MILUM-360874 format. One record per atom (N, C-alpha, C): x, y, z; residue number from 1; atom name. Coordinates in nm, 2 decimals. Each point is the difference from the previous one (the first is absolute). Example, Ala and Ser with C-alpha at 12.3 -4.5 7.8 and 13.67 -1.06 7.14 Angstrom:
      u      v      w  nr atom
   1.32  -0.57   0.78   1    N
  -0.09   0.12   0.00   1   CA
   0.09   0.12   0.00   1    C
  -0.04   0.11  -0.07   2    N
   0.09   0.11   0.00   2   CA
  -0.08   0.11   0.08   2    C
This chain:
      u      v      w  nr atom
   1.34  -2.01  -1.04   1    N
  -0.05   0.15   0.01   1   CA
   0.06   0.08   0.12   1    C
   0.08   0.09  -0.04   2    N
   0.06   0.09   0.11   2   CA
  -0.09   0.14   0.01   2    C
  -0.02   0.02   0.14   3    N
  -0.07   0.12   0.04   3   CA
   0.09   0.10   0.08   3    C
   0.02   0.12  -0.04   4    N
   0.08   0.09   0.07   4   CA
  -0.09   0.11   0.05   4    C
   0.01   0.03   0.12   5    N
  -0.07   0.11   0.07   5   CA
   0.11   0.10   0.05   5    C
  -0.02   0.13  -0.03   6    N
   0.08   0.09   0.05   6   CA
  -0.09   0.13   0.02   6    C
   0.08   0.09   0.07   7    N
  -0.08   0.14   0.02   7   CA
   0.03   0.07  -0.13   7    C
  -0.13   0.07  -0.02   8    N
   0.00   0.08  -0.14   8   CA
   0.09   0.13   0.01   8    C
   0.05   0.04  -0.10   9    N
   0.07   0.13  -0.03   9   CA
  -0.10   0.09  -0.06   9    C
   0.02   0.14   0.00  10    N
  -0.08   0.10  -0.07  10   CA
  -0.01  -0.04  -0.14  10    C
   0.09  -0.06  -0.07  11    N
   0.00  -0.03  -0.14  11   CA
  -0.11  -0.11  -0.03  11    C
  -0.03  -0.08   0.11  12    N
  -0.08  -0.10  -0.02  12   CA
  -0.15   0.05   0.00  12    C
  -0.02   0.11   0.06  13    N
  -0.15   0.04   0.02  13   CA
  -0.09  -0.01  -0.13  13    C
   0.03   0.05  -0.12  14    N
  -0.09  -0.03  -0.11  14   CA
  -0.04  -0.14  -0.02  14    C
   0.10  -0.07   0.01  15    N
  -0.03  -0.16  -0.03  15   CA
  -0.09  -0.05   0.11  15    C
   0.05   0.02   0.13  16    N
  -0.09  -0.07   0.11  16   CA
  -0.13   0.06   0.01  16    C
  -0.02   0.13  -0.04  17    N
  -0.13   0.06   0.00  17   CA
  -0.09  -0.07  -0.11  17    C
   0.06  -0.02  -0.12  18    N
  -0.08  -0.07  -0.10  18   CA
  -0.04  -0.13   0.03  18    C
   0.09  -0.06   0.05  19    N
  -0.03  -0.16   0.06  19   CA
  -0.10   0.01   0.11  19    C
  -0.01   0.09   0.09  20    N
  -0.10   0.01   0.09  20   CA
  -0.13   0.04  -0.06  20    C
   0.01   0.08  -0.10  21    N
  -0.12   0.05  -0.08  21   CA
  -0.07  -0.11  -0.06  21    C
   0.08  -0.08  -0.05  22    N
  -0.05  -0.13  -0.07  22   CA
  -0.07  -0.09   0.11  22    C
   0.07  -0.02   0.09  23    N
  -0.04  -0.09   0.12  23   CA
  -0.13   0.03   0.06  23    C
  -0.02   0.13   0.00  24    N
  -0.12   0.04   0.08  24   CA
  -0.13   0.04  -0.09  24    C
   0.01  -0.04  -0.13  25    N
  -0.09   0.03  -0.10  25   CA
  -0.14  -0.06   0.04  25    C
   0.01  -0.12   0.07  26    N
  -0.13  -0.07   0.03  26   CA
  -0.02   0.01   0.14  26    C
   0.07   0.09   0.07  27    N
  -0.02   0.03   0.14  27   CA
  -0.14   0.06   0.03  27    C
  -0.08  -0.05   0.10  28    N
  -0.12   0.06   0.02  28   CA
  -0.01   0.14   0.04  28    C
   0.09   0.03   0.08  29    N
   0.01   0.15   0.06  29   CA
   0.04   0.08  -0.13  29    C
   0.11  -0.03  -0.07  30    N
   0.03   0.08  -0.14  30   CA
  -0.11   0.00  -0.08  30    C
  -0.07  -0.11  -0.03  31    N
  -0.11   0.00  -0.09  31   CA
  -0.10   0.10   0.04  31    C
  -0.04   0.01   0.15  32    N
  -0.09   0.10   0.05  32   CA
   0.04   0.14  -0.01  32    C
   0.14   0.02   0.01  33    N
   0.06   0.13   0.01  33   CA
   0.03   0.05  -0.16  33    C
   0.02  -0.09  -0.09  34    N
   0.02   0.04  -0.13  34   CA
  -0.06  -0.09  -0.09  34    C
  -0.14   0.03  -0.02  35    N
  -0.11  -0.10  -0.06  35   CA
   0.04  -0.01  -0.14  35    C
   0.08   0.09  -0.09  36    N
   0.02  -0.02  -0.13  36   CA
   0.11  -0.10  -0.02  36    C
  -0.03  -0.12  -0.04  37    N
   0.10  -0.12  -0.02  37   CA
   0.10   0.04  -0.10  37    C
  -0.02   0.07  -0.09  38    N
   0.09   0.03  -0.11  38   CA
   0.11   0.10   0.05  38    C
  -0.02   0.08   0.09  39    N
   0.11   0.09   0.05  39   CA
   0.04  -0.05   0.14  39    C
  -0.05  -0.10   0.07  40    N
   0.03  -0.03   0.14  40   CA
   0.15  -0.04   0.02  40    C
   0.05  -0.07  -0.08  41    N
   0.14  -0.06   0.01  41   CA
   0.09   0.14   0.00  41    C
   0.00   0.07  -0.10  42    N
   0.08   0.11  -0.02  42   CA
  -0.02   0.12   0.12  42    C
  -0.13   0.01   0.04  43    N
  -0.02   0.09   0.11  43   CA
   0.04  -0.07   0.15  43    C
  -0.01  -0.12   0.01  44    N
   0.06  -0.05   0.13  44   CA
   0.15   0.01  -0.01  44    C
   0.06  -0.02  -0.11  45    N
   0.15   0.00   0.00  45   CA
   0.05   0.15   0.03  45    C
  -0.09   0.11  -0.03  46    N
   0.03   0.14   0.03  46   CA
   0.00  -0.01   0.16  46    C
  -0.10  -0.05   0.06  47    N
  -0.01   0.00   0.13  47   CA
   0.11  -0.06   0.07  47    C
   0.05  -0.13  -0.05  48    N
   0.10  -0.07   0.07  48   CA
   0.13   0.08  -0.02  48    C
   0.02   0.07  -0.10  49    N
   0.11   0.08  -0.03  49   CA
   0.02   0.10   0.12  49    C
  -0.12   0.07   0.03  50    N
   0.00   0.09   0.10  50   CA
   0.03  -0.05   0.14  50    C
  -0.06  -0.11   0.02  51    N
   0.00  -0.08   0.13  51   CA
   0.15  -0.04   0.02  51    C
   0.06  -0.05  -0.11  52    N
   0.14  -0.05   0.03  52   CA
   0.11   0.12   0.01  52    C
  -0.01   0.11  -0.07  53    N
   0.09   0.10  -0.02  53   CA
  -0.01   0.10   0.13  53    C
  -0.11   0.02   0.07  54    N
  -0.02   0.09   0.10  54   CA
  -0.04  -0.09   0.13  54    C
   0.09  -0.04   0.09  55    N
   0.15  -0.01  -0.01  55   CA
   0.03  -0.13   0.04  55    C
  -0.09  -0.09  -0.03  56    N
   0.02  -0.14   0.06  56   CA
   0.14  -0.06  -0.06  56    C
   0.03   0.03  -0.12  57    N
   0.12  -0.06  -0.07  57   CA
   0.13   0.05   0.08  57    C
  -0.01   0.13   0.05  58    N
   0.12   0.04   0.06  58   CA
   0.03  -0.05   0.14  58    C
  -0.13  -0.07   0.07  59    N
   0.01  -0.07   0.12  59   CA
   0.02  -0.15  -0.01  59    C
   0.05  -0.05  -0.12  60    N
   0.01  -0.13  -0.03  60   CA
  -0.12  -0.10   0.01  60    C
  -0.11   0.07  -0.03  61    N
  -0.13  -0.06   0.03  61   CA
  -0.07  -0.07  -0.14  61    C
   0.10   0.01  -0.11  62    N
  -0.06  -0.06  -0.12  62   CA
   0.09  -0.11  -0.06  62    C
  -0.07  -0.12  -0.02  63    N
   0.07  -0.11  -0.04  63   CA
  -0.04  -0.05  -0.13  63    C
   0.08  -0.05  -0.09  64    N
  -0.04  -0.06  -0.13  64   CA
   0.05  -0.14  -0.01  64    C
  -0.08  -0.09  -0.07  65    N
   0.03  -0.13  -0.03  65   CA
   0.04  -0.01  -0.15  65    C
   0.11  -0.06  -0.03  66    N
   0.05  -0.01  -0.13  66   CA
   0.03  -0.14  -0.05  66    C
  -0.05  -0.05  -0.10  67    N
   0.02  -0.14  -0.05  67   CA
   0.12  -0.02  -0.05  67    C
   0.03  -0.13  -0.05  68    N
   0.14  -0.04  -0.05  68   CA
   0.04   0.07  -0.12  68    C
  -0.10   0.06  -0.08  69    N
   0.03   0.07  -0.12  69   CA
   0.03   0.15   0.04  69    C
  -0.01   0.05   0.11  70    N
   0.03   0.14   0.03  70   CA
  -0.12   0.09   0.00  70    C
  -0.12  -0.06  -0.01  71    N
  -0.12   0.08  -0.02  71   CA
  -0.07   0.02   0.14  71    C
  -0.05   0.12   0.04  72    N
  -0.06   0.02   0.12  72   CA
  -0.15  -0.05  -0.02  72    C
  -0.02  -0.09   0.10  73    N
  -0.13  -0.06  -0.01  73   CA
  -0.09   0.02   0.10  73    C
   0.05   0.06   0.11  74    N
  -0.08   0.03   0.12  74   CA
   0.06   0.11   0.09  74    C
  -0.07   0.06   0.07  75    N
   0.04   0.11   0.09  75   CA
  -0.09   0.01   0.13  75    C
   0.07   0.05   0.10  76    N
  -0.06   0.02   0.14  76   CA
   0.03   0.14   0.05  76    C
  -0.10   0.07   0.05  77    N
   0.04   0.14   0.05  77   CA
  -0.05  -0.02   0.16  77    C
   0.10   0.04   0.08  78    N
  -0.01  -0.02   0.14  78   CA
   0.02   0.14   0.07  78    C
  -0.08   0.03   0.11  79    N
   0.05   0.12   0.07  79   CA
   0.07  -0.05   0.13  79    C
   0.12   0.06   0.03  80    N
   0.06  -0.05   0.11  80   CA
  -0.05   0.05   0.14  80    C
   0.04  -0.06   0.11  81    N
  -0.05   0.03   0.12  81   CA
   0.03   0.15   0.03  81    C
  -0.12   0.07   0.05  82    N
   0.02   0.13   0.02  82   CA
  -0.02   0.11  -0.10  82    C
  -0.04  -0.06  -0.12  83    N
   0.01   0.08  -0.11  83   CA
  -0.11   0.11  -0.01  83    C
   0.03   0.11  -0.04  84    N
  -0.11   0.10  -0.01  84   CA
   0.01   0.07  -0.12  84    C
  -0.11   0.01  -0.07  85    N
   0.00   0.05  -0.14  85   CA
   0.04   0.16   0.00  85    C
  -0.06   0.08   0.10  86    N
   0.04   0.13   0.01  86   CA
   0.00   0.08  -0.14  86    C
   0.10   0.08  -0.03  87    N
   0.00   0.08  -0.12  87   CA
   0.00  -0.08  -0.12  87    C
   0.04  -0.13   0.01  88    N
   0.00  -0.08  -0.12  88   CA
  -0.13  -0.03  -0.06  88    C
  -0.11   0.00   0.09  89    N
  -0.12  -0.03  -0.06  89   CA
  -0.04   0.12  -0.10  89    C
   0.03   0.13   0.04  90    N
  -0.02   0.10  -0.09  90   CA
   0.09   0.00  -0.13  90    C
   0.11  -0.05   0.02  91    N
   0.07  -0.01  -0.13  91   CA
  -0.04  -0.12  -0.09  91    C
  -0.08  -0.10   0.06  92    N
  -0.05  -0.09  -0.07  92   CA
  -0.14   0.03  -0.08  92    C
  -0.06   0.10   0.07  93    N
  -0.14   0.04  -0.05  93   CA
  -0.01   0.01  -0.16  93    C
   0.09   0.09  -0.05  94    N
  -0.03   0.00  -0.16  94   CA
   0.01  -0.14  -0.08  94    C
   0.06  -0.09   0.05  95    N
   0.00  -0.14  -0.05  95   CA
  -0.13  -0.06   0.04  95    C
  -0.05   0.01   0.10  96    N
  -0.14  -0.05   0.06  96   CA
  -0.10   0.06  -0.08  96    C
   0.00   0.13  -0.04  97    N
  -0.10   0.08  -0.06  97   CA
   0.01  -0.06  -0.15  97    C
   0.11  -0.02  -0.07  98    N
   0.01  -0.07  -0.13  98   CA
  -0.07  -0.12   0.00  98    C
   0.02  -0.08   0.10  99    N
  -0.04  -0.14   0.01  99   CA
  -0.17   0.00   0.03  99    C
  -0.03   0.07   0.09 100    N
  -0.15  -0.01   0.03 100   CA
  -0.09   0.11  -0.04 100    C
   0.05   0.11  -0.05 101    N
  -0.07   0.11  -0.06 101   CA
  -0.12   0.04   0.08 101    C
  -0.11   0.00  -0.06 102    N
  -0.14   0.03   0.07 102   CA
  -0.03  -0.10   0.13 102    C
   0.06  -0.10   0.01 103    N
  -0.01  -0.09   0.11 103   CA
   0.10   0.00   0.09 103    C
   0.08   0.12   0.01 104    N
   0.10   0.01   0.09 104   CA
  -0.06   0.01   0.15 104    C
  -0.12   0.08   0.00 105    N
  -0.06   0.01   0.13 105   CA
  -0.04  -0.14   0.06 105    C
  -0.06  -0.08  -0.09 106    N
  -0.04  -0.13   0.05 106   CA
   0.15  -0.09   0.06 106    C
   0.08   0.02  -0.08 107    N
   0.13  -0.07   0.05 107   CA
   0.05   0.05   0.12 107    C
  -0.01   0.15   0.02 108    N
   0.04   0.05   0.12 108   CA
  -0.07  -0.04   0.12 108    C
  -0.14  -0.01  -0.01 109    N
  -0.07  -0.06   0.11 109   CA
   0.01  -0.12   0.02 109    C
   0.04  -0.10  -0.09 110    N
   0.01  -0.14   0.02 110   CA
   0.15  -0.01   0.08 110    C
   0.09   0.08  -0.03 111    N
   0.12   0.00   0.07 111   CA
   0.00   0.03   0.13 111    C
  -0.09   0.11   0.03 112    N
  -0.03   0.06   0.14 112   CA
  -0.06  -0.10   0.09 112    C
  -0.09  -0.09  -0.08 113    N
  -0.08  -0.12   0.10 113   CA
   0.10  -0.08   0.02 113    C
   0.09  -0.05  -0.09 114    N
   0.10  -0.10   0.03 114   CA
   0.10   0.04   0.09 114    C
   0.03   0.13   0.01 115    N
   0.10   0.06   0.10 115   CA
  -0.06   0.00   0.14 115    C
  -0.12   0.01   0.01 116    N
  -0.08   0.01   0.12 116   CA
   0.01  -0.13   0.08 116    C
  -0.01  -0.10  -0.07 117    N
   0.02  -0.13   0.08 117   CA
   0.15  -0.07  -0.01 117    C
   0.09   0.06  -0.08 118    N
   0.13  -0.05   0.00 118   CA
   0.07   0.01   0.13 118    C
   0.05  -0.13   0.05 119    N
   0.08   0.00   0.12 119   CA
   0.10   0.08   0.01 119    C
   0.04   0.07   0.11 120    N
   0.13   0.07   0.00 120   CA
   0.09  -0.03   0.10 120    C
  -0.05  -0.09   0.10 121    N
   0.10  -0.05   0.10 121   CA
  -0.03  -0.15   0.00 121    C
   0.10  -0.10   0.01 122    N
   0.14   0.04   0.01 122   CA
   0.04   0.03  -0.15 122    C
   0.14   0.05  -0.01 123    N
   0.06   0.03  -0.11 123   CA
  -0.02  -0.12  -0.09 123    C
  -0.02   0.02  -0.14 124    N
  -0.01  -0.12  -0.09 124   CA
   0.04   0.05  -0.14 124    C
   0.01  -0.10  -0.09 125    N
   0.02   0.02  -0.14 125   CA
  -0.15   0.00  -0.07 125    C
  -0.03   0.08  -0.07 126    N
  -0.13   0.01  -0.07 126   CA
   0.01  -0.04  -0.14 126    C
  -0.07  -0.11  -0.05 127    N
   0.00  -0.02  -0.15 127   CA
  -0.10   0.07  -0.07 127    C
   0.02   0.11  -0.07 128    N
  -0.09   0.08  -0.06 128   CA
  -0.04  -0.06  -0.14 128    C
   0.09  -0.08  -0.07 129    N
  -0.04  -0.07  -0.13 129   CA
   0.10  -0.10  -0.02 129    C
  -0.05  -0.11  -0.06 130    N
   0.09  -0.10  -0.04 130   CA
  -0.08  -0.07  -0.14 130    C
   0.07  -0.01  -0.11 131    N
  -0.06  -0.08  -0.11 131   CA
   0.11  -0.05  -0.10 131    C
  -0.05  -0.09  -0.08 132    N
   0.09  -0.07  -0.10 132   CA
  -0.07   0.00  -0.12 132    C
   0.08  -0.01  -0.12 133    N
  -0.08  -0.01  -0.13 133   CA
  -0.08  -0.12  -0.01 133    C
  -0.12   0.00  -0.06 134    N
  -0.08  -0.10  -0.01 134   CA
   0.07  -0.14  -0.06 134    C
   0.08   0.02  -0.09 135    N
   0.09  -0.12  -0.05 135   CA
   0.08  -0.07   0.11 135    C
   0.04   0.08   0.09 136    N
   0.09  -0.04   0.11 136   CA
  -0.07  -0.07   0.14 136    C
  -0.13   0.03  -0.02 137    N
  -0.07  -0.05   0.12 137   CA
   0.00  -0.16   0.02 137    C
   0.02  -0.04   0.13 138    N
   0.01  -0.14   0.03 138   CA
   0.14  -0.06  -0.03 138    C
   0.11   0.10  -0.02 139    N
   0.14  -0.05  -0.03 139   CA
   0.08   0.05   0.12 139    C
  -0.04   0.05   0.11 140    N
   0.07   0.02   0.11 140   CA
   0.05   0.13   0.00 140    C
  -0.04   0.10  -0.07 141    N
   0.06   0.14   0.00 141   CA
  -0.06   0.08   0.12 141    C
  -0.12  -0.01   0.03 142    N
  -0.07   0.06   0.10 142   CA
   0.05  -0.05   0.13 142    C
   0.02  -0.14   0.01 143    N
   0.05  -0.05   0.12 143   CA
   0.14   0.04   0.04 143    C
   0.10   0.02  -0.11 144    N
   0.12   0.05   0.00 144   CA
   0.00   0.13   0.07 144    C
  -0.08   0.08  -0.07 145    N
  -0.02   0.15   0.06 145   CA
  -0.03   0.01   0.14 145    C
  -0.10  -0.07   0.04 146    N
  -0.06   0.00   0.14 146   CA
   0.11  -0.06   0.09 146    C
   0.06  -0.11  -0.04 147    N
   0.08  -0.07   0.09 147   CA
   0.14   0.09   0.04 147    C
   0.05   0.08  -0.12 148    N
   0.10   0.08   0.03 148   CA
   0.00   0.10   0.10 148    C
  -0.12   0.08  -0.01 149    N
  -0.03   0.09   0.11 149   CA
  -0.05  -0.05   0.14 149    C
  -0.08  -0.12   0.00 150    N
  -0.04  -0.06   0.11 150   CA
   0.12  -0.07   0.09 150    C
   0.11  -0.04  -0.08 151    N
   0.10  -0.04   0.07 151   CA
   0.09   0.12   0.07 151    C
  -0.01   0.11  -0.06 152    N
   0.05   0.12   0.08 152   CA
  -0.08   0.03   0.11 152    C
  -0.14  -0.01  -0.01 153    N
  -0.08   0.04   0.12 153   CA
   0.03  -0.11   0.11 153    C
   0.03  -0.12  -0.03 154    N
   0.03  -0.10   0.10 154   CA
   0.12   0.01   0.07 154    C
   0.10   0.06  -0.10 155    N
   0.14   0.02   0.07 155   CA
  -0.01   0.13   0.10 155    C
  -0.08   0.09  -0.04 156    N
  -0.01   0.13   0.08 156   CA
  -0.11  -0.01   0.10 156    C
  -0.07  -0.12   0.00 157    N
  -0.10  -0.01   0.11 157   CA
  -0.12   0.10  -0.02 157    C
  -0.03   0.03  -0.13 158    N
  -0.11   0.09  -0.03 158   CA
  -0.12  -0.06  -0.06 158    C
  -0.13   0.04   0.03 159    N
  -0.12  -0.06  -0.07 159   CA
   0.01   0.06  -0.13 159    C
  -0.12  -0.05  -0.08 160    N
  -0.04   0.05  -0.14 160   CA
  -0.12   0.03   0.00 160    C
  -0.06   0.08  -0.09 161    N
  -0.14   0.03  -0.02 161   CA
  -0.02   0.02  -0.14 161    C
  -0.13  -0.04  -0.06 162    N
  -0.04   0.02  -0.13 162   CA
  -0.15   0.01   0.00 162    C
  -0.06   0.04  -0.11 163    N
  -0.15  -0.01  -0.02 163   CA
  -0.02  -0.07  -0.13 163    C
  -0.05  -0.12   0.00 164    N
  -0.03  -0.09  -0.11 164   CA
  -0.12   0.07  -0.08 164    C
   0.00   0.02  -0.12 165    N
  -0.11   0.05  -0.08 165   CA
  -0.07  -0.10  -0.07 165    C
   0.03  -0.13   0.02 166    N
  -0.06  -0.11  -0.05 166   CA
  -0.03  -0.11   0.11 166    C
  -0.11  -0.03   0.02 167    N
  -0.03  -0.10   0.10 167   CA
   0.07  -0.13  -0.04 167    C
   0.02  -0.02  -0.12 168    N
   0.06  -0.15  -0.05 168   CA
   0.15   0.01   0.04 168    C
   0.06   0.12   0.01 169    N
   0.13   0.02   0.03 169   CA
   0.05  -0.04   0.17 169    C
  -0.12   0.01   0.08 170    N
   0.02  -0.01   0.12 170   CA
   0.07  -0.13   0.05 170    C
  -0.03  -0.12  -0.05 171    N
   0.06  -0.12   0.04 171   CA
   0.15   0.00  -0.06 171    C
   0.03   0.07  -0.08 172    N
   0.14   0.01  -0.06 172   CA
   0.10   0.06   0.10 172    C
  -0.06   0.12   0.06 173    N
   0.06   0.08   0.10 173   CA
   0.01  -0.08   0.12 173    C
  -0.10  -0.06   0.05 174    N
  -0.01  -0.08   0.10 174   CA
   0.12  -0.12   0.02 174    C
   0.04  -0.04  -0.12 175    N
   0.11  -0.10  -0.01 175   CA
   0.14   0.06   0.05 175    C
   0.00   0.14   0.00 176    N
   0.12   0.06   0.03 176   CA
  -0.01   0.05   0.14 176    C
  -0.11  -0.04   0.07 177    N
  -0.01   0.05   0.14 177   CA
  -0.09   0.12   0.03 177    C
  -0.07   0.06  -0.11 178    N
  -0.08   0.10   0.03 178   CA
  -0.14  -0.05   0.04 178    C
  -0.06   0.08   0.10 179    N
  -0.14  -0.03   0.05 179   CA
  -0.10   0.11  -0.03 179    C
  -0.11  -0.03  -0.05 180    N
  -0.11   0.10  -0.02 180   CA
  -0.04   0.06   0.13 180    C
  -0.01   0.15   0.00 181    N
  -0.05   0.06   0.14 181   CA
  -0.12   0.07  -0.03 181    C
  -0.06  -0.03  -0.11 182    N
  -0.14   0.07  -0.02 182   CA
  -0.03   0.03  -0.14 182    C
  -0.09   0.09  -0.03 183    N
  -0.04   0.04  -0.13 183   CA
   0.00   0.15   0.00 183    C
   0.04   0.05  -0.13 184    N
   0.00   0.16   0.00 184   CA
  -0.10   0.03  -0.12 184    C
  -0.09   0.08   0.02 185    N
  -0.08   0.05  -0.11 185   CA
   0.05   0.14  -0.02 185    C
   0.09   0.02  -0.09 186    N
   0.06   0.12  -0.03 186   CA
  -0.05   0.06  -0.12 186    C
  -0.11  -0.06  -0.06 187    N
  -0.06   0.05  -0.13 187   CA
  -0.13   0.02   0.00 187    C
  -0.07   0.02   0.13 188    N
  -0.13   0.02   0.03 188   CA
  -0.09  -0.10  -0.08 188    C
   0.01  -0.12   0.03 189    N
  -0.09  -0.11  -0.06 189   CA
   0.06  -0.07  -0.12 189    C
   0.12   0.04  -0.05 190    N
   0.07  -0.05  -0.10 190   CA
   0.09  -0.11   0.04 190    C
   0.09  -0.04  -0.07 191    N
   0.09  -0.12   0.04 191   CA
   0.06   0.02   0.14 191    C
   0.02  -0.10   0.07 192    N
   0.05  -0.01   0.14 192   CA
   0.15  -0.01  -0.01 192    C
   0.05   0.02   0.12 193    N
   0.14  -0.03   0.02 193   CA
   0.02  -0.08   0.14 193    C
   0.10  -0.09  -0.01 194    N
   0.02  -0.10   0.12 194   CA
   0.12   0.04   0.06 194    C
   0.01   0.07   0.12 195    N
   0.12   0.03   0.06 195   CA
   0.07  -0.13   0.06 195    C
   0.14  -0.01  -0.02 196    N
   0.07  -0.12   0.05 196   CA
   0.12   0.05   0.08 196    C
   0.02  -0.07   0.11 197    N
   0.12   0.03   0.09 197   CA
   0.08  -0.13   0.02 197    C
   0.14   0.02  -0.01 198    N
   0.09  -0.11   0.03 198   CA
   0.10   0.01   0.10 198    C
   0.00  -0.08   0.10 199    N
   0.10   0.03   0.11 199   CA
   0.12  -0.06  -0.06 199    C
   0.13   0.05   0.05 200    N
   0.11  -0.06  -0.04 200   CA
   0.03  -0.14   0.05 200    C
   0.07  -0.07  -0.09 201    N
   0.02  -0.15   0.04 201   CA
   0.15   0.00   0.06 201    C
   0.01  -0.09   0.11 202    N
   0.13   0.00   0.05 202   CA
   0.07  -0.14  -0.03 202    C
C-alpha cells in the first residue's frame, strides 16, 4: 500500500473538507457544538472549507494523504509560525455562520478560550485539525500526515502544538513526541481539550 502526502491546492478544498467532516463526525467537541448528528458531517465540512480557504492553504499549511487508488483519505490543517488570522477571520465568518448557525456564539467563545492559553513563543507550527476517513484508520494515513510536517519541524528546529479533543488520542500523539501540558475547559463544563507541545528532534 502506497501513501502519498502532498500540500493541498485550492481545487482540493471541497474534497479535504468532506473528508475532515466525516472524520470529525464522532468528535466530542463537534458533537457538543453540532448536536444534530444528521447534519453534523455536512456542517463540519462547511467549517473546514472556511478554515482551509482563509488562508491557511495559501501559506502551505494544508496537507492531504492520498491512497494508491488516488483517493484523498486524510487531511491536516496547520498554521505556520507567526500566523495571524487578521482580516481572514472576517472573510471566513460567513462559512462559520453557515456551519454553526445559532451556535456561532458558543463556537466563538470556545475559540477565544483556546486562544487565551495558546502558546505564542517560541514560534511553532500549530496543528488545527487532522483526520482520516474511518475506513482508513489504522492504515498509516494519519501517521504519514503527521510525519510529513513534523519532519519539516525538525529540519527547521521548530516546535509543534495541538489540542487533542479525545483523551484516547493522547497516547497516539505522545508517540510522535508531543507532551500534554494541561487541560482546557473551553466548553464551560462540556468536553475537555488536552493541549500538547512537541519540541523539535535533532
